[in-house]
N, CA, C and O atoms as a printed pandas DataFrame, in Angstrom:
     atom_number atom_name residue_name chain_id  residue_number  x_coord  y_coord  z_coord
0              1         N          MET        A               1  -23.619    0.749    3.298
1              2        CA          MET        A               1  -22.877    1.756    3.142
2              3         C          MET        A               1  -23.589    3.151    2.835
3              4         O          MET        A               1  -24.589    3.224    2.121
4              5         N          TYR        A               2  -23.097    4.042    3.325
5              6        CA          TYR        A               2  -23.834    5.589    3.049
6              7         C          TYR        A               2  -22.797    6.668    3.049
7              8         O          TYR        A               2  -21.614    6.484    3.337
8              9         N          ILE        A               3  -23.328    7.796    2.705
9             10        CA          ILE        A               3  -22.421    8.894    2.738
10            11         C          ILE        A               3  -22.927    9.811    3.822
11            12         O          ILE        A               3  -24.128   10.076    3.880
12            13         N          GLY        A               4  -22.050   10.314    4.698
13            14        CA          GLY        A               4  -22.337   11.170    5.595
14            15         C          GLY        A               4  -21.265   12.164    6.069
15            16         O          GLY        A               4  -20.159   12.156    5.528
16            17         N          GLU        A               5  -21.559   13.031    7.076
17            18        CA          GLU        A               5  -20.811   14.251    7.423
18            19         C          GLU        A               5  -20.133   14.021    8.819
19            20         O          GLU        A               5  -20.752   13.713    9.838
20            21         N          VAL        A               6  -18.968   14.185    8.740
21            22        CA          VAL        A               6  -18.231   14.128   10.173
22            23         C          VAL        A               6  -18.606   15.435   10.971
23            24         O          VAL        A               6  -18.391   16.550   10.495
24            25         N          THR        A               7  -19.221   15.224   12.305
25            26        CA          THR        A               7  -19.704   16.633   12.925
26            27         C          THR        A               7  -19.186   16.518   14.337
27            28         O          THR        A               7  -19.600   17.343   15.152
28            29         N          GLY        A               8  -18.240   15.495   14.764
29            30        CA          GLY        A               8  -17.682   15.669   16.119
30            31         C          GLY        A               8  -16.685   14.314   16.127
31            32         O          GLY        A               8  -16.587   13.386   15.324
32            33         N          ASN        A               9  -15.949   14.625   17.458
33            34        CA          ASN        A               9  -14.810   13.644   17.765
34            35         C          ASN        A               9  -15.395   12.921   18.887
35            36         O          ASN        A               9  -16.240   13.435   19.620
36            37         N          VAL        A              10  -14.930   11.667   19.039
37            38        CA          VAL        A              10  -15.261   10.918   20.276
38            39         C          VAL        A              10  -14.023   10.788   21.298
39            40         O          VAL        A              10  -13.001   10.196   20.951
40            41         N          VAL        A              11  -14.150   11.324   22.481
41            42        CA          VAL        A              11  -12.670   11.138   23.262
42            43         C          VAL        A              11  -13.020   10.160   24.454
43            44         O          VAL        A              11  -14.025   10.320   25.147
44            45         N          ALA        A              12  -11.922    8.919   24.677
45            46        CA          ALA        A              12  -12.438    8.075   25.414
46            47         C          ALA        A              12  -11.143    7.709   26.212
47            48         O          ALA        A              12  -10.189    7.240   25.591
48            49         N          THR        A              13  -11.066    7.922   27.681
49            50        CA          THR        A              13   -9.617    7.694   28.320
50            51         C          THR        A              13   -9.444    6.167   28.337
51            52         O          THR        A              13   -8.283    5.772   28.442
52            53         N          ILE        A              14  -10.498    5.173   28.243
53            54        CA          ILE        A              14  -10.341    4.011   28.226
54            55         C          ILE        A              14  -11.236    3.341   27.237
55            56         O          ILE        A              14  -12.455    3.453   27.364
56            57         N          LYS        A              15  -10.605    2.509   26.059
57            58        CA          LYS        A              15  -11.307    1.970   24.988
58            59         C          LYS        A              15  -10.640    0.611   24.839
59            60         O          LYS        A              15   -9.555    0.274   25.313
60            61         N          HIS        A              16  -11.508   -0.139   24.070
61            62        CA          HIS        A              16  -10.977   -1.432   23.471
62            63         C          HIS        A              16   -9.692   -1.472   23.089
63            64         O          HIS        A              16   -9.254   -0.371   22.754
64            65         N          GLU        A              17   -8.846   -2.482   23.019
65            66        CA          GLU        A              17   -7.566   -2.645   22.426
66            67         C          GLU        A              17   -7.462   -2.525   20.620
67            68         O          GLU        A              17   -6.543   -2.174   19.880
68            69         N          ALA        A              18   -8.802   -2.976   20.368
69            70        CA          ALA        A              18   -9.124   -2.726   18.699
70            71         C          ALA        A              18   -9.302   -1.178   18.202
71            72         O          ALA        A              18   -9.528   -0.846   17.038
72            73         N          PHE        A              19   -9.171   -0.397   19.195
73            74        CA          PHE        A              19   -9.318    1.061   18.716
74            75         C          PHE        A              19   -8.097    1.784   18.996
75            76         O          PHE        A              19   -7.974    2.987   18.769
76            77         N          ALA        A              20   -7.119    0.986   19.531
77            78        CA          ALA        A              20   -5.714    1.608   19.843
78            79         C          ALA        A              20   -4.974    2.386   18.582
79            80         O          ALA        A              20   -4.490    1.791   17.619
80            81         N          GLY        A              21   -4.973    3.691   18.742
81            82        CA          GLY        A              21   -4.412    4.371   17.845
82            83         C          GLY        A              21   -5.050    4.807   16.693
83            84         O          GLY        A              21   -4.506    5.175   15.653
84            85         N          ARG        A              22   -6.474    4.731   16.989
85            86        CA          ARG        A              22   -7.354    5.125   15.837
86            87         C          ARG        A              22   -8.414    6.125   16.480
87            88         O          ARG        A              22   -8.878    6.038   17.617
88            89         N          LYS        A              23   -8.722    7.160   15.453
89            90        CA          LYS        A              23   -9.766    7.880   16.153
90            91         C          LYS        A              23  -11.138    7.485   15.848
91            92         O          LYS        A              23  -11.389    6.744   14.898
92            93         N          LEU        A              24  -12.179    8.035   16.751
93            94        CA          LEU        A              24  -13.222    7.785   16.729
94            95         C          LEU        A              24  -14.147    9.006   16.338
95            96         O          LEU        A              24  -14.062    9.997   17.063
96            97         N          LEU        A              25  -14.883    9.033   15.437
97            98        CA          LEU        A              25  -15.717   10.071   14.737
98            99         C          LEU        A              25  -17.115   10.033   14.705
99           100         O          LEU        A              25  -17.539    8.978   14.232
100          101         N          VAL        A              26  -18.170   11.023   15.134
101          102        CA          VAL        A              26  -19.419   11.150   15.082
102          103         C          VAL        A              26  -19.735   11.397   13.616
103          104         O          VAL        A              26  -19.134   12.317   13.061
104          105         N          VAL        A              27  -20.685   10.614   12.874
105          106        CA          VAL        A              27  -20.913   10.918   11.370
106          107         C          VAL        A              27  -22.446   10.805   11.355
107          108         O          VAL        A              27  -23.107    9.840   11.738
108          109         N          ASP        A              28  -22.934   12.078   10.793
109          110        CA          ASP        A              28  -24.382   12.111   10.656
110          111         C          ASP        A              28  -24.732   11.525    8.966
111          112         O          ASP        A              28  -24.174   11.847    7.917
112          113         N          LYS        A              29  -25.642   10.752    9.158
113          114        CA          LYS        A              29  -26.055   10.462    7.782
114          115         C          LYS        A              29  -26.571   11.322    7.016
115          116         O          LYS        A              29  -27.255   12.217    7.511
116          117         N          LEU        A              30  -26.366   11.251    5.648
117          118        CA          LEU        A              30  -26.928   12.293    4.676
118          119         C          LEU        A              30  -28.175   11.514    3.979
119          120         O          LEU        A              30  -28.378   10.301    3.936
120          121         N          ASN        A              31  -28.883   12.491    3.491
121          122        CA          ASN        A              31  -30.072   11.897    2.689
122          123         C          ASN        A              31  -29.642   12.255    0.992
123          124         O          ASN        A              31  -28.829   13.169    0.851
124          125         N          PRO        A              32  -30.035   11.735    0.035
125          126        CA          PRO        A              32  -29.682   11.992   -1.541
126          127         C          PRO        A              32  -29.214   13.446   -1.672
127          128         O          PRO        A              32  -28.151   13.745   -2.215
128          129         N          GLU        A              33  -30.083   14.348   -1.136
129          130        CA          GLU        A              33  -29.879   15.757   -1.569
130          131         C          GLU        A              33  -28.810   16.556   -0.774
131          132         O          GLU        A              33  -28.462   17.728   -0.919
132          133         N          GLY        A              34  -28.310   15.454    0.250
133          134        CA          GLY        A              34  -26.873   16.151    0.925
134          135         C          GLY        A              34  -27.466   16.720    2.541
135          136         O          GLY        A              34  -26.725   17.259    3.362
136          137         N          GLY        A              35  -28.541   16.531    2.698
137          138        CA          GLY        A              35  -29.290   17.176    4.082
138          139         C          GLY        A              35  -28.819   16.127    5.223
139          140         O          GLY        A              35  -28.736   14.942    4.899
140          141         N          MET        A              36  -28.585   16.423    6.220
141          142        CA          MET        A              36  -28.601   15.446    7.469
142          143         C          MET        A              36  -29.937   14.849    7.835
143          144         O          MET        A              36  -30.932   15.573    7.844
144          145         N          THR        A              37  -30.011   13.624    8.124
145          146        CA          THR        A              37  -31.319   12.854    8.589
146          147         C          THR        A              37  -31.689   12.931    9.987
147          148         O          THR        A              37  -32.826   12.687   10.391
148          149         N          GLY        A              38  -30.685   13.285   10.743
149          150        CA          GLY        A              38  -30.690   13.017   12.168
150          151         C          GLY        A              38  -30.298   11.627   12.868
151          152         O          GLY        A              38  -30.476   11.285   14.037
152          153         N          HIS        A              39  -29.747   10.975   11.871
153          154        CA          HIS        A              39  -29.353    9.644   12.446
154          155         C          HIS        A              39  -27.835    9.630   12.436
155          156         O          HIS        A              39  -27.296   10.293   11.550
156          157         N          TYR        A              40  -27.143    9.033   13.211
157          158        CA          TYR        A              40  -25.633    9.025   13.171
158          159         C          TYR        A              40  -25.153    7.774   13.754
159          160         O          TYR        A              40  -25.839    6.982   14.400
160          161         N          ASP        A              41  -23.799    7.658   13.442
161          162        CA          ASP        A              41  -23.041    6.530   13.817
162          163         C          ASP        A              41  -21.733    7.064   14.446
163          164         O          ASP        A              41  -21.294    8.120   13.990
164          165         N          ILE        A              42  -21.054    6.435   15.462
165          166        CA          ILE        A              42  -19.863    6.647   15.738
166          167         C          ILE        A              42  -18.879    5.712   14.943
167          168         O          ILE        A              42  -18.992    4.498   15.107
168          169         N          CYS        A              43  -18.091    6.117   14.244
169          170        CA          CYS        A              43  -17.201    5.458   13.310
170          171         C          CYS        A              43  -15.609    5.440   13.526
171          172         O          CYS        A              43  -15.021    6.439   13.941
172          173         N          VAL        A              44  -14.995    4.317   13.240
173          174        CA          VAL        A              44  -13.719    4.307   13.302
174          175         C          VAL        A              44  -12.870    4.885   12.177
175          176         O          VAL        A              44  -12.930    4.266   11.114
176          177         N          ASP        A              45  -12.163    5.861   12.219
177          178        CA          ASP        A              45  -11.454    6.674   10.952
178          179         C          ASP        A              45  -10.331    5.777   10.612
179          180         O          ASP        A              45   -9.463    5.395   11.396
180          181         N          MET        A              46  -10.471    5.399    9.011
181          182        CA          MET        A              46   -9.309    4.790    8.614
182          183         C          MET        A              46   -8.777    5.812    7.614
183          184         O          MET        A              46   -7.674    5.539    7.141
184          185         N          VAL        A              47   -9.296    6.813    7.250
185          186        CA          VAL        A              47   -8.863    7.968    6.211
186          187         C          VAL        A              47   -8.261    9.166    6.702
187          188         O          VAL        A              47   -7.875   10.012    5.896
188          189         N          GLN        A              48   -8.133    9.342    7.969
189          190        CA          GLN        A              48   -7.698   10.786    8.408
190          191         C          GLN        A              48   -8.631   11.771    8.114
191          192         O          GLN        A              48   -8.221   12.793    7.564
192          193         N          ALA        A              49  -10.016   11.632    8.423
193          194        CA          ALA        A              49  -10.966   12.477    8.230
194          195         C          ALA        A              49  -11.378   13.604    9.255
195          196         O          ALA        A              49  -11.215   13.201   10.406
196          197         N          GLY        A              50  -11.744   14.578    9.204
197          198        CA          GLY        A              50  -11.954   15.597   10.204
198          199         C          GLY        A              50  -13.306   16.141   10.245
199          200         O          GLY        A              50  -14.088   15.931    9.318
200          201         N          VAL        A              51  -13.636   16.855   11.308
201          202        CA          VAL        A              51  -14.997   17.690   11.300
202          203         C          VAL        A              51  -15.379   18.403   10.161
203          204         O          VAL        A              51  -14.784   19.439    9.864
204          205         N          GLY        A              52  -16.296   17.971    9.491
205          206        CA          GLY        A              52  -16.750   18.963    8.236
206          207         C          GLY        A              52  -16.605   18.243    6.887
207          208         O          GLY        A              52  -17.102   18.628    5.829
208          209         N          ASP        A              53  -15.843   17.127    7.074
209          210        CA          ASP        A              53  -15.581   16.295    5.852
210          211         C          ASP        A              53  -16.875   15.448    5.527
211          212         O          ASP        A              53  -17.705   15.112    6.372
212          213         N          ARG        A              54  -16.930   15.133    4.089
213          214        CA          ARG        A              54  -18.197   14.293    3.615
214          215         C          ARG        A              54  -17.550   12.944    3.584
215          216         O          ARG        A              54  -16.395   12.846    3.170
216          217         N          VAL        A              55  -18.138   12.027    3.945
217          218        CA          VAL        A              55  -17.150   10.666    4.012
218          219         C          VAL        A              55  -18.184    9.412    3.640
219          220         O          VAL        A              55  -19.413    9.471    3.681
220          221         N          LEU        A              56  -17.384    8.282    3.273
221          222        CA          LEU        A              56  -17.904    7.024    2.758
222          223         C          LEU        A              56  -17.965    6.094    3.994
223          224         O          LEU        A              56  -16.965    5.790    4.644
224          225         N          VAL        A              57  -19.082    5.716    4.234
225          226        CA          VAL        A              57  -19.009    4.825    5.676
226          227         C          VAL        A              57  -19.535    3.363    5.560
227          228         O          VAL        A              57  -20.731    3.164    5.346
228          229         N          ILE        A              58  -18.566    2.245    5.714
229          230        CA          ILE        A              58  -19.120    1.014    5.674
230          231         C          ILE        A              58  -19.917    0.825    7.234
231          232         O          ILE        A              58  -19.408    1.060    8.330
232          233         N          ASP        A              59  -21.207    0.366    6.980
233          234        CA          ASP        A              59  -21.977    0.354    8.149
234          235         C          ASP        A              59  -22.508   -0.942    8.429
235          236         O          ASP        A              59  -23.730   -1.092    8.424
236          237         N          GLU        A              60  -21.769   -1.863    8.663
237          238        CA          GLU        A              60  -21.905   -3.369    8.730
238          239         C          GLU        A              60  -20.961   -4.151    9.419
239          240         O          GLU        A              60  -19.859   -4.153    8.870
240          241         N          GLY        A              61  -21.045   -4.818   10.451
241          242        CA          GLY        A              61  -20.066   -5.052   11.524
242          243         C          GLY        A              61  -19.075   -6.034   10.800
243          244         O          GLY        A              61  -17.874   -5.879   11.021
244          245         N          ASN        A              62  -19.506   -7.081    9.913
245          246        CA          ASN        A              62  -18.384   -7.925    9.421
246          247         C          ASN        A              62  -17.227   -7.372    8.399
247          248         O          ASN        A              62  -16.048   -7.720    8.330
248          249         N          GLY        A              63  -18.039   -6.263    7.522
249          250        CA          GLY        A              63  -17.076   -5.670    6.662
250          251         C          GLY        A              63  -16.376   -4.750    7.368
251          252         O          GLY        A              63  -15.380   -4.385    6.744
252          253         N          ALA        A              64  -16.521   -4.179    8.536
253          254        CA          ALA        A              64  -15.797   -3.081    9.198
254          255         C          ALA        A              64  -14.862   -3.963    9.947
255          256         O          ALA        A              64  -13.703   -3.573   10.088
256          257         N          ARG        A              65  -15.186   -4.967   10.383
257          258        CA          ARG        A              65  -13.882   -5.914   10.949
258          259         C          ARG        A              65  -12.823   -6.255    9.639
259          260         O          ARG        A              65  -11.596   -6.307    9.727
260          261         N          GLN        A              66  -13.535   -6.443    8.561
261          262        CA          GLN        A              66  -12.582   -6.957    7.727
262          263         C          GLN        A              66  -11.566   -5.724    7.243
263          264         O          GLN        A              66  -10.391   -5.928    6.939
264          265         N          VAL        A              67  -12.119   -4.587    7.223
265          266        CA          VAL        A              67  -11.085   -3.380    6.907
266          267         C          VAL        A              67  -10.463   -3.153    8.180
267          268         O          VAL        A              67   -9.505   -2.417    7.941
268          269         N          LEU        A              68  -10.510   -3.411    9.461
269          270        CA          LEU        A              68   -9.583   -3.407   10.474
270          271         C          LEU        A              68   -8.673   -4.593   10.529
271          272         O          LEU        A              68   -7.728   -4.646   11.316
272          273         N          ASN        A              69   -8.976   -5.559    9.668
273          274        CA          ASN        A              69   -8.271   -6.803    9.617
274          275         C          ASN        A              69   -8.176   -7.514   10.890
275          276         O          ASN        A              69   -7.124   -8.007   11.297
276          277         N          ARG        A              70   -9.398   -7.564   11.573
277          278        CA          ARG        A              70   -9.645   -8.253   12.803
278          279         C          ARG        A              70  -10.836   -9.289   12.775
279          280         O          ARG        A              70  -11.848   -9.026   12.125
280          281         N          LYS        A              71  -10.738  -10.215   13.331
281          282        CA          LYS        A              71  -12.000  -11.335   13.208
282          283         C          LYS        A              71  -12.931  -10.986   14.293
283          284         O          LYS        A              71  -14.147  -11.029   14.105
284          285         N          ILE        A              72  -12.343  -10.596   15.577
285          286        CA          ILE        A              72  -13.354  -10.234   16.631
286          287         C          ILE        A              72  -12.839   -8.601   17.083
287          288         O          ILE        A              72  -11.712   -8.199   17.371
288          289         N          ALA        A              73  -14.115   -7.889   17.015
289          290        CA          ALA        A              73  -13.776   -6.494   17.439
290          291         C          ALA        A              73  -15.292   -5.582   17.570
291          292         O          ALA        A              73  -16.164   -5.656   16.704
292          293         N          PRO        A              74  -15.381   -4.938   18.507
293          294        CA          PRO        A              74  -16.665   -4.284   19.062
294          295         C          PRO        A              74  -16.675   -3.167   17.951
295          296         O          PRO        A              74  -16.318   -2.053   18.334
296          297         N          VAL        A              75  -17.034   -3.306   16.625
297          298        CA          VAL        A              75  -17.078   -2.279   15.847
298          299         C          VAL        A              75  -18.186   -2.523   14.747
299          300         O          VAL        A              75  -18.373   -3.629   14.240
300          301         N          ARG        A              76  -18.825   -1.513   14.460
301          302        CA          ARG        A              76  -19.872   -1.672   13.338
302          303         C          ARG        A              76  -19.686   -0.834   12.258
303          304         O          ARG        A              76  -20.063   -1.277   11.173
304          305         N          ALA        A              77  -19.128    0.425   12.292
305          306        CA          ALA        A              77  -19.034    1.451   11.244
306          307         C          ALA        A              77  -17.549    1.980   11.108
307          308         O          ALA        A              77  -16.834    2.281   12.063
308          309         N          VAL        A              78  -17.227    2.041    9.890
309          310        CA          VAL        A              78  -15.664    2.513    9.391
310          311         C          VAL        A              78  -15.853    3.518    8.377
311          312         O          VAL        A              78  -16.688    3.455    7.474
312          313         N          ILE        A              79  -15.042    4.435    8.574
313          314        CA          ILE        A              79  -14.930    5.345    7.591
314          315         C          ILE        A              79  -14.101    4.877    6.484
315          316         O          ILE        A              79  -13.026    4.455    6.910
316          317         N          VAL        A              80  -14.200    4.812    5.386
317          318        CA          VAL        A              80  -13.212    4.165    4.393
318          319         C          VAL        A              80  -12.865    5.102    3.189
319          320         O          VAL        A              80  -12.003    4.767    2.377
320          321         N          GLY        A              81  -13.655    6.459    3.072
321          322        CA          GLY        A              81  -13.118    7.282    2.086
322          323         C          GLY        A              81  -13.674    8.934    2.369
323          324         O          GLY        A              81  -14.673    9.223    3.027
324          325         N          ILE        A              82  -12.843    9.803    1.758
325          326        CA          ILE        A              82  -13.245   11.000    1.696
326          327         C          ILE        A              82  -13.999   11.546    0.442
327          328         O          ILE        A              82  -13.326   11.687   -0.579
328          329         N          VAL        A              83  -15.480   11.905    0.407
329          330        CA          VAL        A              83  -16.028   12.140   -0.740
330          331         C          VAL        A              83  -15.821   13.760   -1.167
331          332         O          VAL        A              83  -16.068   14.756   -0.487
332          333         N          ASP        A              84  -15.355   13.681   -2.350
333          334        CA          ASP        A              84  -15.265   15.178   -3.151
334          335         C          ASP        A              84  -16.367   15.662   -3.635
335          336         O          ASP        A              84  -16.673   16.849   -3.518
336          337         N          ASP        A              85  -17.067   14.800   -4.223
337          338        CA          ASP        A              85  -18.251   15.302   -4.922
338          339         C          ASP        A              85  -19.364   14.201   -5.250
339          340         O          ASP        A              85  -18.956   13.064   -5.488
340          341         N          VAL        A              86  -20.711   14.445   -5.281
341          342        CA          VAL        A              86  -21.641   13.300   -5.851
342          343         C          VAL        A              86  -22.597   13.939   -6.870
343          344         O          VAL        A              86  -23.094   15.060   -6.757
344          345         N          ASP        A              87  -22.775   13.133   -7.814
345          346        CA          ASP        A              87  -23.466   13.250   -8.995
346          347         C          ASP        A              87  -24.588   12.528   -9.078
347          348         O          ASP        A              87  -24.306   11.385   -9.438
348          349         N          LEU        A              88  -25.789   12.688   -8.898
349          350        CA          LEU        A              88  -26.923   11.740   -9.016
350          351         C          LEU        A              88  -27.211   11.607  -10.627
351          352         O          LEU        A              88  -26.880   12.489  -11.419
352          353         N          VAL        A              89  -27.818   10.483  -10.981
353          354        CA          VAL        A              89  -28.375   10.065  -12.410
354          355         C          VAL        A              89  -29.687   11.297  -12.577
355          356         O          VAL        A              89  -29.973   11.606  -13.734
356          357         N          ASN        A              90  -30.283   11.824  -11.692
357          358        CA          ASN        A              90  -31.448   12.464  -11.833
358          359         C          ASN        A              90  -30.963   14.055  -11.770
359          360         O          ASN        A              90  -31.783   14.972  -11.722
360          361         N          GLY        A              91  -29.844   14.216  -11.774
361          362        CA          GLY        A              91  -29.201   15.608  -11.736
362          363         C          GLY        A              91  -29.096   16.390  -10.369
363          364         O          GLY        A              91  -28.631   17.530  -10.377
364          365         N          ILE        A              92  -29.426   15.932   -9.457
365          366        CA          ILE        A              92  -29.092   16.377   -8.238
366          367         C          ILE        A              92  -27.882   16.177   -7.843
367          368         O          ILE        A              92  -27.409   15.043   -7.930
368          369         N          SER        A              93  -27.092   17.298   -7.300
369          370        CA          SER        A              93  -25.727   17.090   -6.674
370          371         C          SER        A              93  -25.661   17.712   -5.352
371          372         O          SER        A              93  -26.450   18.498   -4.828
372          373         N          GLY        A              94  -24.503   17.181   -4.885
373          374        CA          GLY        A              94  -24.219   17.653   -3.380
374          375         C          GLY        A              94  -22.802   18.129   -3.150
375          376         O          GLY        A              94  -22.455   18.519   -2.036
């Protein structure tokens, strides 16, 4: 699980039926200070996120399939929340 920022949309004219009616978004992983790491995932959107939103991502295939309520699906990462604020114990916030 990680916090990331939505940086783009993925458009596909043909996609697996597990993605029917669902948006696919590019999410850049953030470091603890809120900066982009240069690593990203293509995520299934479950919370109606959009470009610029800071989001919570489950980045593990089995957990992602459980969120989609599917035993078999070609999915690894799912957006499960929109993050309003982050306060770390050491005082860094983002």
